[in-house]
N, C-alpha and C positions, 0 to 999 in steps of 0.2 A: 679434607683438612684445608684450612685457609692458607693461602700463599703467604710465605714469610715476608716477601718483598712488599706485598700489598698492605699487610698489617703495619710494617715499619713505616711505610709512606703515610698511612693514616695517622699514626702516632705523631709524625712530624707535622702533619697538617693541623692536628688538634693543638699541638704545642705552639704553633704560630698564631692560631686563633686566641689561645690563652694569653700570649704576649700582647695582642691587640686589646683584649678586654681589660687587662691589667693597666695598660697605658691609658685607655679611655677612663677607667676608674680614677686614676691619678689626676687626669685633666679635669674631670668633673668635680673632684674633691677641691682642687685649687679654685675653680670657678664658683663652687658653692660657697666657699669662705667669703669671697668678695660679694656675691649676691646676698648672702645672709647679712653681712654688714650693712648693705644698702637697705635691706628690708627693715632692719632694726632701727636704722637712722630715720627712715621715712614714717614709721608708725606713730611716734609721738606727735609729729606735725599734723598728720591726718586725724588723729584722735582729738587733738586740741581744736582743730578747725571744726570738727563735728560738735564739740562741746560748745564752742562759740555760737554756732548755728542754732543749737538746741536752746541756748540761753536767750538768743534773740527771739526764737519762736515762742518761748514761754511768756513773752510780753504781748500785749495786744498791739498789733501793728495795723495801721490803717491801710498800708500799701498791700495790694495783691499782686504778687509776682507770677509770671507765666510758669516758672519752674516749680512753683508750689501748688499750682492749680490742679485739682482732681478732675479728670475728664471722663467722658463716656468711654467704656472699654471696647474699643474696636480693634486697633492694630497695635501690637507690642513689638518692640525690638529687643532681641537677645544679642548681647555683645559677648561672644564666646572666645575665651583666651586659651589657645593651645600653643604648641611648639612648631617650629619649622623642621625639626629633625625627630627621628624615632629612636629606637634602642633605649627606651626609658620606661619599660614595663607597661603598666596600664595607665600611665599619665594622660595620654591623649584620648584613649578610648573611654576612660571614666568621664571625662568632660563631655565627650560626644553623647554618651549614654544619658548623662544628666540633662543635657539640652533636649534630647529626644523625650525623656520622661516629663520634663517641664511642659513641653508643648502638648504631649499626649494627654497628660492628666488635666491640664488647663485649670489648675486650682485658682488662678487669678480671674478666670471668666472672660478672656478676650476672644474675639471672633477669629482673629488670625495672628500669626507670628511671622516675623522676618528675622533673618540671621545676618550679623556682621561678624566675620570670623577673623581672629588674629592667629596667624600660623598656618603653614601649608598643610600640616597633618590634619588639622581640624577640617579643612576644606575637603581633603581626600576622604575622610571618614563620613562626612555629612552630606556631600553633594549627591550621593546615590540613595540617600534615605528618603523614603516617601514622606511628603509633607514638609520637607525642609526647604523653605524659600530663601535662598541666599541672596542678600542684598549687595554686600561687598566683601572682599577678602583682602586682608593686609598681610603681606609676606615679608620676611627678612627684616623685621623690626625688633624681634626679641633677642637678637644677638648682642645688641648694645643698647640698653634701655636708657633714654634720657627724658628729662621732664618736658623738653620741647616737643618730643614725639608724642608723649601722652597728652600734652596740652592740645596739640592739633587734633588728636583723636577725640578728646573731650569736647572741644569747640565744635567739631563737626556734628557730634551727637546732639549737643545743645541747640545748634542752629536748626537741625532737622526736627527736633522736638518743638521748638518755638514756631516753626512753620507748619506744625500740626501734621507732619508726615506720620508721626507715631504718637500714641496716647500714653505710652509708658516705655521705659527703658530698663532692662535688667542686665546684669553682668554675671557671667558664670566663669569661675577660675579656680585654680588650686591654691588654697591657703597653706602657707608653709608653717609647719610645726617643728619638724626635724628631718634629718636625711631619710628616715624610714617612715615618716608620717606626714602625709599631705592630705588635706581635707578639701573635698569639692564643695565650693561655696557659691550660693546664689544670692545676690544682693540687688535691691532696687536702687537704680541711679536717679530716675526721674519718673513721676514727680518726686521732689525731695520731701521726705517725711521725717522731720527731726524727732529724735527720741527725747522726750521731756521727762526728766526725773522729778520726784516729789520735791527735791530741794529747789529746783528751778521754778516751781509754781508760786513760790512766795518770795519774790525778789522785788527790789526797787526798779523803777522804770529808768530807761536810758534817755539821754538827750543826744540826738544824732547830729553829727556834723561831718560831712554834709547831710542831706536828708536821708530818711530811712530807705526810701526807694533807691537812692544812689548807692547806699551801702549794700543793699540786697543785689543790685545789678553787678556789683563787684564780687561779693563773697559767694553767691550761689553758683555761678559758672566756675569759679575757682575751686569750690567744693567738688564739683563733678570731675574737674581735671585732676585734682589730687587723689580722688578715689580710683580713677582709671590708672594713674601712675602707680599707686600702691598695689592695685591688682596685677599690673604687669610685673612689678618687682617680686611680688609673692609668687607669681607663676614661674618666673625665671628661676628663682631659688628652688622651688618645688621640682622643676624640670631637672636641674643638676643633681638634686638629692635623689630623685627617682632613678636617674641614669647611673649614678654612683652605686646605688643599691643593686640595680639590675646587672651592671657589669661585675660587681662583686659576686653575685650569684652565678653569673656565667663563668667566671674564673674558677669558682669551686666546682661547678659541673664539669668543666674541662679537665680539672685535676682528677676527678673521679673517673672520667672516661679514659684518661691516660693510664691510670692504674689498671683498669679493666683490660685495656688493649695490651698493656705490657704483660699482664698475666696470660692473656690469650697468645701473645707472641712467644712467651717462654714455653707454654704447653706445646705449641706447634713445633717449636725448635726441638724440644725434647722428643716429641714423636718422630720427627725427621731423623734425629740422631739414632734413636732406637731402631727405626726401619733400616738405616744404613748398616748398623751393627749386625742385625739379623741377616741381611743380605751377604755381608762378609763371612759370617759364621757358616751360613748355608753353602757359600761357594767353597770354603775351606773343607767342609765335610764332604762335598761332592768330589773333591780332588782325591781324598783318601779312598 
């Protein structure tokens, strides 16, 4: 029979763990609310910028910009957005698996891939994987996302692409839908391929001031920065949502474990009492 003291100690340990998971759930819920507001605020600007870019691309432009140029498929860069912390279910592992599958299937037809990882967990998951050539790792930037941070990251990617270190750039991140639904998304950052709708094909031409080339020099790098910023915001909101759901499940599991241990404790206690009564009765009978 299990020792009553050990069972009671284990019940106390599980209760302490449950308090921690409940606290983490509340913290994640508060952070999720702020992160969700940031995502909702950023989406219209990012969508409108893509719309402007598509509208420009629908017109015949004499200028050829390096960020629009299709190159021979040699080396591609994957910008993988994960978290610096764990305890958020399959949030980080799903991104790592998606990056592995993207390189393994090689549906884009590149000769090789390199990784730039945002988040410590992504680096821990991918650095031991075969075929994962990690170029750079960015840690401790997802705790407080700012446009300045995303802009620096985007500018670095654009600079390396223009210097022909890479022939294409893809970003893999978790797109936020709700606290219980995050979608692993892979998007092409470079070269930029505007989505031209049927309405955009029949439009009047623009008169550019300054020139078309100067407009492209300004708007195309800005487009990459905004897409990186949006991906970071989406990822942070998804992380908090995943952690909140994970901690909620952990709290429920702890409650079930406490109930089972309490039942086990009561049974052991009842068995001990019965044993003591039998010993007392046996002793009394032997005296007679």
